[in-house]
N, C-alpha and C positions, 0 to 999 in steps of 0.2 A: 594459730598464727602461722605466718609464712616468712621464711628467711631466704632472701634473694641475694645474688651476687652478680655484679656487672664488671667484667674484666676488660680493661681498655687497652688500646694500642698506644704505647707511650710516644710514638713517633708521629702521631696524627695531630693536626692542628686543633680539631675538636676537643681532643683530650687535654691539650695545653690550656685551652680556654676554660674548660670545666675545673681543672685543678686550681686555677687562680680565682675561682668564683664559687665557693661552697653554697651560697644562697641559690645560684642558678642550678646547682645539682638538686637542691630541694624542689625547685619549681619543675625540673625535668621529671623527677620521681612522682610528683603529684599528678602529672599528666598521664601516668600509667594506670590510674585508678579512677573509676567513675565518680566516687565520692571520697576524695582524699581526706576530708576532715574527719571521717569516721574510722580511718585506718590507723590513726596515731602513728604516723610514719616516723621511724627513727633510722638514721643512717650514719655511716662513718666512712671516710676515705682513708685507705691504708694501702700498704704494699702487699701484693700477693706472694705466694710461695717462691716465685721466680723474679720478684721485684717489679711486677707489672702493677700499674695503678688500678686499684680495685675499689668499687663502691659496694659496701655491704649494707643492706637495708632490710628492715623488718616491718611487716604490715600485719594488721589484726585479723582481717576477714577474707581478703582475696589475694590471689596471686597477681603479679603485675601483668598488664596487657602489653607484652613486648612489642607488638605491632605499632604501638603509639610512641615508641622511643624515637625522639627527634635528634638522632645522631647519624652521621654518615656511616654506612655499613662497614667501611674499612677501618673505622675507629673502634669497632667492637671486636674483641677476641672471643668472648664467651659471655652468655647471659643465661642464668639458671636460677631456679627457685625450688624450694622443698618445704613441706609442711613441718612445722616445729611445735612440739608440745612440751610444756613445763609441767612435770608430774610431781604431785605431792605424795610422800609416803609410799604406800603400796598400791596406789591407783594404777589401773591397767592402762597401758598405752593404746590409744585408738588404732584401729586397723587402718593401714595406709600411711601412717606417720613414719617417715624415714629417719627423722632426727628428733631425739627427745633428750631432755635433761631431767633427772630425778633429784628432787630436793628432800633431804632428810635432816632432822635436827642434829647438829654437831658435825655434819659433813664438811669436809674440806674440798674446795674447788678452786681452780684457777680462774682469774677474771681479767678483763681488759675494759677500760673506760676512758674515752676521750671527752674532756669537759673543760669548762672555764669556771673554776671555783670562784665564788664571790661571797662577800659578807655585807650586811647592811650596817651603815654607820649608826652608832647609838647616840641618843640625845633627844632633845625636844625640838622638833622641826615644825611646830605649829599644827593647825587643823586644816582639813579639807573643807570644801564648800558645804559638804553634807554633815560637818561637825565631827567627823572621825579624825583620829590622830594621823598626821602625815608621817609616813615612815622615812627613815634616812635613805640616802642613795646607796646603790650597790657599789662596792669597791672590789675591783678584780686584781689590783696590783698587790699581791700577797707574797709573803715570804714562803720558803719551802715548808717551814714548820706550820704556818697558817693553812697552806694547801692540804697538808696531811691531816691536820685537825679537822678541816672541812670534810675530808673523805671519811674520817672516823665518825663524825656526827651523822653524815648521810648513812653510814653503815648501821648505826644504832637506830636510825629512823626506818630503814628499809630491811631490817632483819638479818644483818650479818656483822661480824667482827673482822677487821682487817688483821690478818696474821703476819703477812710479809708483803712489802710493796716497793716497786721501783717507780721513779718519777722521771718523765722525759718531756722537755719543753718542745712545743710544736708551733711554728709560725703559721698563723691563720689570718685570712683577709676578711675585712668587713665589706663584703661584696654585694650587699643588698642594693638594688637600684636606687641611686641617690635621688631620682625623681620621686620615688615612693616616700622617701624620708622628708623631702622638701616641699611636697605638695605639687601644685600645678605650675609653679614658676619655672620657665624654661632655663636649662643649664647648658653652658657651652661644653663641647667635647673635652676641653682642657679641665673644666671643673669636674665633669663626670670621672675622668681618669684620676683626678686628685682624690676624690671620694673612694674610688676603688683601690687606692694604694694605702688605705688606713689599715695598719697591721694590728691585730688583736692577739693577746696572749692566750695560749691554750696549753693544756698539759695532758699527757697520756699516763694513766696509772695502769700498771700491770703487776700482778702478784697472786697471793693466795688469801682466800677468805674462809671463814667458818660460819656455817648457817646457824642463826639463832632463832629465826622465825620464818619457816619455809613459805607460809602464805604471803607475808609481806615482801619477801625476796622475789617471789613469782610476780607480784604486781610491779616491782621495780624493773624487772625485765620487760614486762609488757608496756610500761608507761615511760621508762627512761628515768634518768637521774640528773638533776640540775636544770639550768636555764639554757635558752637559746638553741633549742633542738633543731630549728630550721637552718642552723649553721653547721650541722653535722656533729653536735654534741649530745651526750646523754645515753647512747646505746650501750647497755651493759651486756657484755658477752661472758658466758660461763662455759667451763670445760672441765671434765674429769682430770684429776692429776695422774700423770703417768708414773 
């Protein structure tokens, strides 16, 4: 895998446009790869060590082609990538890998995850046209306790137990092109701006986890956790504890 970092100039207008449009960030990143659907792109927008807006993103097979970056040069402060390897047990780290994370049963690691926890409504919602049961809608307006329960369930599914965690609310925008949602019907500029101002709830989990199934946790790092990854959700970052 490859872990890349794009540090932006907070004073440039291109940066301001990107920060209010996470889906546009997704589209921009897809343009950096010849076959983005094969890369399982995951990304997260966060603050850098000096407070600069930073896009952290992960790709499966290739480094980004930085020459395809469609941003003004003055809006970019730094663009870098490095090969990342998630190592199980005593597996030897490949030559040329500059960053690796070794997973061991019972190991404690720091983690960070930006996501939009959701649960499906329970009950009988009828049948689909193919005869299969119609599932309930996803509900995202959860209490803090429900959000933490969601994280614990995901941990059980993906090979870790949550030892300690903090929860921070983040304002995020439903910035997908409204034309793509509404089909070919033309929309006025006023209508487009109204769609782009729909705020959605997001939460950032940060804390400590204990590895219970290294192979499943490695797949969670590779594939992400939760829904709506095109909006910058799901990238699971791990780090050794100091």
